[in-house]
N, C-alpha and C positions, 0 to 999 in steps of 0.2 A: 281662948285656946283657939278658935278654929281660925284665929286672923296667923298666928302663930305657926298652924298647918297649913295656911298659903304660902307665907313666907320660906317655909321648909321646902315646900314641892317648888316653889318658884329657881331658889339657890341649887336645889340639884340639878332642873332643866339647865339650868346656866351653867352646872359643871358640865355638865352630860355631851352638852353641845362645843360645850370649848374643848373636852376629850376628844369628839368626835372629830373639829377641828383638826386640833395635833395628830392623830394619825393620819387623817386622808392627806396633809402636808407632807407628813413622812413619804407617806404611799407614793406619793407626786414625784419626790426628790429620788426618792430610787430606783422606782421608773425611768425618768431623765440621766441618772447614773449610766445604769443599762444599757440606754441606747446610743450610750459614747462610751460604751465598754470597756469601764472601772469599777475591775472586777476586785480585787482586793478590796477597795475603798465597800464597795457595796454592800460585801460576805461580813466585813467586821464589822456593820450597820447593823443587818440584820440578827447576826449570830447573839450580837449585846441583847436584842429584844429577846431570842431564844432564849437565852439565860439566867434573864434577869425576869422575864416575865412581867411586866408591867402590868398591875390590877387592873386598869382603864382599857386594856388588849382585850378585848373579846378572844374566844376561841376560834371562832370563823375568822376573824381577822390576823391571828395568830399563821393561822393557816392559809391563810393568804399571801402572808409573807413570804411561807416558806416555798408558792409556788414562783414568785417571783423568784428566790433562790434555785430555785430548778433549773429558771432561765440563764440563773446569769452559771450556773453549774453548766451547762451544756455551751454554752456561749466560751466557755473557759477549757472547753473539754472536757469536765469532768465528766466521764459519762456514765460512771460506775457508781460515784454518788449521788448522781444529778435522776438517776432509775431508781434507787434503794429508797433517796427521800419522796418519790414521786408516788413509790407503792406505801412508805409510811402514811403518806396524804392521804391516797385513795382508803388505806386500811380504816381510816377513823370517819370518813365522811363527812366535814363538817362545812364544804365546801358548797359557796350556791354556783348555779349552773356557768353566767361568764369568768369563774377563775377555773372553775370545772376544763370549762371549756380549752381556756389558756394551758390546763395541763395537759389534758390531752393531747394537743398541739406539740404543747412541748416533748413527750414523751414520744412521739411519731417519729420528731426529728432521731430524736434519742434511736430507735431503732431501725431508720434510713440507716445513718450514721454506723451503725453496727452490721447492718445487711440482714437484718432481721424485718425483711419485708413485708412477711403475713401480720406480725405485729404492729409496724406501722401503719398498714391500713385499717387495722381495728382500732387502733386509737382515733385515726381520722375518722373512720364511719361514727363511732362515739360521737365527736366533737361536732361531726354534719346535724347530727339526733336536737343535739342543743343548738345549734345556729339554725335551726328549719322551726324552731319553737319560737322566735325572737326577735322581731324584727330589730330594735336595738342592738344584742347580742351580732346581728348580721353584718349590721353597717359595722362591727370593730372588728371582726374575725373573717367576717366572710373572704375578704381577698386574700388575707392570710393563709387559709384554708386553700384556698385553690393554688396560690404558691410554693404550698409543702408538697400539693396532689401533684403538682408539675415536677416539683426538684423529687418525690419518689419514682415516678414516670420516667427522668430523667438519667437518672443512678443505675437505674434496669436499662439501662441506652434505649428507652421505647420513646422514640425522642415526637414524633408526630402527636403521640397522646400529650405528653408533656410540654409542646407546643400548644396546642390546643388549648390546654388550662394555665398555661400563662398569658395567653392573648384575654382570656376570662378576667383571669385576676387586672388582670391592665386594666380592661374597658369598667369593671366593677370602681377600683380603684378611683380613675380618671370621672368615673361618674358625682364618685362623693367626694370628689376633690382632695385626694389621700394622696398626696405628690411623695412620699416614702415609701409608701407599696406598690404604686404605680413605676418609681426607682426600678421596685425590687423583682418586680411582674418582668421591667423593659429588660432585665439583663439577663434575666431567662430566656430572653428572647433572642438576645444577643448572641449567646451560645447556640442556640436551637440552629442561627442564620450564620458563622460562624463552620459548625460541622456541615453546612450546606454549601459554604466556599461563597457566599455569598456576604463576604468582608464589607461591602461600603453600609449594609442595612444595620450590620452588627455594628460598625467602628457611629455612625447614626446614631442608633443606642445606647451604647457606652457613652457619650458625649452628654447626651442630653442625662444620663443618672449623674455626670459626675456634675451637671450646674446642679443637680437637686441636691447632692454631698455636700457640698456647697454651699449651700443656700443654708441648711441643717445644720452646717458645722461639725460633719461626720468626717472625721479627718480620715480611718480606717478604709470608709466605705470609696471614699474617692482614693487614695494610694492603688487598693487594688483594680480600681476601673481603673487608672494612667497601666497599670502594669500589665493589664489584659489588653489596654491598648498597643502596647510595647510589643506585645506577641504578636497580634495582627500584624501589626507593621515587620516584622520578622521575616514571619509567614511570606509576606510578599515582597520581599527582598528589599523592603525600603528601611533600610538601615539605618538613614538621619532621623527620619523621621522615629522610628526606635528610638533609635538615643534620645532623644528631644524628649520623650513621654517615658522615659525613665528616669531621665534627669526631674520631669516635674512630681512624679512618684519623690525619687531623693528631697527634694525642697520641700514640698508637702509634708513630710514626717519627720525630716531629722530634727526639728528640735521640740518634740513630744514626745511622752515616758508610753509609749507604745511598741515595746518590744519584739514581739514575733513581726510585725509589719516591716517595723524600721530594719529586724534583720534578711529581711524579703528583700526592700529597697538596697542595703546597702550591698547585698549580693549581686542584684542583678546590676548596680553602679560597675562592682569588680569585675563581672563577665564585661561593661562594656570596656571598660580602660584595655583588659587582656585581651579581647579583640581588636584595638588601636596598638595593639602592642610596651602597651605603657606598665611594663610589670609592676612595678615599686608602685603606684597610685591602684593597681590589682588587686598586689597582696593588702597594703595600704586597707582598704575596704572591706576585702574578705576577711581579716583580724577582727574589724569591727564586727563587723556580722557575725560570728562566729561570737563576741563578749557580748553580743544585746542576744542569741540565741541563749546562750549560757545562764543568761541575766535570767531572762526569761522562764527559760525551764526551772531554774531555781526556784523563781518567784512564786511556779506552779507546784513545786513540791512543798513550796511553805504553806500556800493555800490548803493542798491538799494534807499536809501536818496538823494543820490548823481545823482543818474537819473533822480530822482522826479525835483529835484532844476534847472537839466537841461534843463527838459522839460519845468516848468514853465518858466526859461529865455528864452529859445526859443520864447514859446509862446508870452511872450511879445512882444519879436522883431516883432514876426507877429504880433502881432497887433501896435506898432508905426509904422511898414511899411505900412500897411494898411490905419493906418491915412495920412500917408504922400502921397498916393495913392488916397484916397478921396480925398484930398484938390487938387490934380492936375488935376483930375478926374472934377472936380467943374469948374475951371480956362478952361481947354479942352472942358466941356460944353458950359461953355457962348462963345467961340471962334467956337465951333461948329456949335451953333447956326445962328451968324452972316453968317458963312460960306454955311448954309440950306437957310440962305434968299438969299444968294448970287447964290446959283443953283439954286434954286425957277425959278428968276426973269430969269436966262440963261435959265431955259427949257422951261417956258413961251414965249420966245422966238423963237425955235426950235421947238415946238409942232407941228406946222403943217406941217412942212416937216417932223417930224417921224410918225405922223398919216397918211399920204399918203403913206411913204414905210413901213409897216405895213401892209396899208390894201393891198397893191403888193402879200408880204409874206403871207397872209389868202391865195390871189386867189391858189397861189403858192402853200400850204397847203392842198388845198381842193383841187387842181387838182390833186397833188399826191395822197391825202387818198381815192379820186374816182379810180383810177387805182388799188389801194392796193386792195380796195374791190373788184374791177370787177375781178382780178387775185385769191382772197381765193373762191368770188362762183363759179369758175370756177376747181375749187382745191376741192372743196365741191362736186360737180357734179361729179369731176372724181371718188371722194372715194365713193359716191354711186354705180357707175356701176361698178366701182373695190370691193364692197361686194358683191353686187346683183352676181357678176362673183363667188366669192367664195364659195359661197350659192350655185350659182348650180352647179357646180365642186364638192360638199365633198356631197348633195343631189342625184347625180349621181354615188361617191363611195358607200354611204350607199345604194341605191338601190343594187348596184351591189353588198354587204356581205349580202344581202336580198336574193337575188337572188341563190348566189352562198351555201348559208345557208343551203335552202331549200332544194339542192340538196345532204345533208348530210339526207340518213335515219338510220343512225347507233346508233343515238344516241338519247335522252328522248326531249321532248318539249323545259321543263325545261333547260336542258342542251344546246340548240339549244340557246335558247332566253339570256342564261346567258353570253355563246360568244359573240352573235351579241351585246348585253349593251355593254361588254368591248369593242368590236371595235368601235362603236358608240361614248363612250366614248372617249377613247383614242381620236381621231377627237375634240370632245369639250373641253378635255384640251386645247390641240392646239392652236382652237379660244381664250381659256380663256387668253392665253399669247401673241399672236404675234399684233403687233402692227404697223398702218400707220404711214410713216414719211410726214409731208407733203412738205419739202424739197426734197423728191426724191418720188413725189406721185403714182409713176410707181411700187415700193417695200412696200411689205410688212414683215415682220420679225417674227421668233420665235426664241428665246436663246434655247438653245439644250440644255444645263447642266441642266437647270429649267425645263425643258419639258419631258427631259426622267427620270430626279427623281420625279416627277411628279406621271410619268406614273407606277414607279419602288412602291412610298406610297401608291397609288389607288389599284394595284395588292397586294399590300403585307398585308392590308389591308381586305382584302377579300377572303384572304385564311387563313384557321387553320393551315395548316402545317409552320412551323419555318422557317422561312426567313430572310436571314441580305442582303445587298446590298450594292455594291461600285460604284459611278460614276466618273471616271475621265477624266475631260477634260476640254481645254483651253475653253477660251469664241468665242462661234463660234454663228452668229447667219444666220437663214438659210433663205432663201423667202418664208413662209408660203405650198405653190405648193411643194417644196423640203420636208418640216418637216413632214404636216402629212404622207405622206404615210412611211416614215421613221420610224416615232410612230407607225403606223398598223403594220412593220416590228418588234419593239421592242416587242411588244402587246405580238407578235405571239411567240414571241423567249421567252419571259419572263413566259405565258402559257403552251408552253411546257417545261421550264423547271421545273414550279411546279409539273405539273401533271408526266413527265415520271422521273425527275431525281434522283439518289438513292444516298445520301451524302453515306460516309465510318459510319462504325457504332458508334451511339453518338454524331453523327455530324450535326449542322444545318443546311438546306441548303444554299449557300454561291452563290450570281450569284453578276458578275463583267461586269462591261462594260466601255472601253474605247475609247473616241474619239483624233483621232489628225488631227488637219487640215495642210494640205499642199499646197505647190502650187496652187495644178487644184485639190485636191479630198479631199476625208474625209476619213482615215483608221477609219473603229471601228471594236474592236476585242469585244464580248460577250462569255462568259465561264459561267457556274456552276460548281459545286465540285462534279457533281455526279460520282459514281466511274463507275459506268457501263452506255454504251449508245451504243443502239442496231445498228449494223453496215449494218440490212436488214431492216431500216425506213423504211414504206411506201412515196416512192418521190412523189407519188396522193394525201397523204394527206394534208384537208385543210390547214392547219396550212402551211404545206412547199407552197402551192398553191398559197395560200396569198402572201408570202414573196415572192417567184418570183413575182406574179401580180405587185405589188408596187416599186421592185425595179426596175424592165425594166421600167415602168411609168417614174424612176426618173433616168434611162440610167445603174443604180448601180448592180453590181456583186458581188457573193459572193460565197465562200466556207467553207467547214466543216471538222475538225479532230475531230474526239470523239464526246465532248461537244461543242467545240470553233467554231464559226462562224466569219468568216472575212471576211466582207463587205466594199465593196470599194464604195463609192456615189463620182459622178461627180464635183465639186466646183469650185466657184470663187467669191476672194476676194469684189467680187463688189454685187454679187448676195445676 
């Protein structure tokens, strides 16, 4: 019996492996036909699978094929059908990151073509999140993603941005030996150079892309590239070369079934003969171009009709399945009713026991709530005492500032009031930003970067002197007892720069603050771009006096070189 089980297990493994190989081969063949733009063939093969649903294909594999179908529909310019199918796939959510990324990229292309740029960017962003998570995914799709972003910028005429992303795409594709994507990115770069009228560079890139297209036997790509080269030579009045590349496009595509590009090639050929006054030949090629275009349009209509028929058949199948489900549901409801009656009877028997347990449980909950309420009351009481303490301390600082300000007899009353206002306002800003944490009620914190930026903004808006500022700081949280003195120090430094700093001729005043948190200290560097700073600055000046006083209060130190202040503040990460 045991041997029989092992034999069955072995045979099942062989079967699963064979079916997997069959699916992989089919999928690879579909991808290959997509590359060569075999729209009708690919759609027929995928639709056959979707209609017959082979038992050996999983739901995920079916949806993976649907993603390829979206790619074909977009390539065939059947955008409505492609978008509808992509919405259906996303609603079922059976895809892995690999195929989901491909779907987002295809949706981005649909929205780009329909000029819904915000939706296109949203799908590009979703694709990028997946790409960033997986290195193998990045190798497969990063160059494609860069190309799509470049194209997104290009259709919005943001050419410099488009150029930057196309260049990144080419560099990444070259690094990974992806000649197809390198060629595609090179074509985008060529369009940028055409716009800049750097035709030699554009021609060079088109010729490289043509070589790759021939190597990959991509006749449509090569033909379009020939026609683009012809267009460049027309713009530069080199008609002989323009006609040469139109001939190259014509002979390259004429024996193929790619009707849309054949139509474009024949139309260009007609224009050549018309320019040479060979009107009979021009008319002949024009008629052929129209004939190919009509056939192509008819084929597209046929594909679209087939898609509608397939959708109709699938909807019929869904309705039939729904009817079966409804019948089964009625039976289940009857069985469920019997089960409910049995459950109600059983529930009635155990109701008293459950009620007793519930009462006991509620008592425990009430006791727990009472304890939590008692803790909250204690926390709130502590916060009130803490806030009173902060207010008392800051009123003492304000009184000290008023007393110090009163000792200055060299300034006007308006100036003294303005300086006092700025200093008190700095304290107020700190209070607006600090927050209490109920989980650590003994501490209150201020985000130093936000505090410093607000002080800079306030001082900048209050002066008529043109000045700019830069604040570089990591995410540092300081206790308010340390942050407020630091804010007063910063206020004095900015006031000093605005008042005394003299930048080089025709330059605005530039202020810069750097804060670096180390294990036990915060290193602060403050400087301005003043070209001259007096060495004999009064060490007893009010601003220096306040700086020293505030740093002493928080055990900080400073030294100055020209217009640069180096300040060290003791700091613990738990403070």
